[in-house]
C-alpha angles and dihedrals in degrees: 000000000000132000112265090221107041097015091228123139114276107227097194133027088195096070117081093219136053108257091220109044102012098235115154107248121231110263093240089060091058125079116259116266094248090055092049090052092048090052092050090049090052091047089052092050091048089051093047091051091048091052092048091048091050092049090049092049090050092050092049092049091050091048090051091051090051091049092048090050091047094049093049093051089062093061111100113244092244091065094057115094 
């Protein structure tokens, strides 16, 4: 869908204005408010899952470091080069 003023591609039907020329878009060109809210909720859920995944990854990385340090401390000094 292109802007009725500048004819450039509209990147978002959520925004009330064209991102290029700034003209206020006709209301019928925008997504309905309930769809916009649904999209924002989905984006928030995706972000929450991303944060949890990153925290879990960090915890696993730290646990591996602790395990590696713990395992290396059991090697007798004579075996280290």
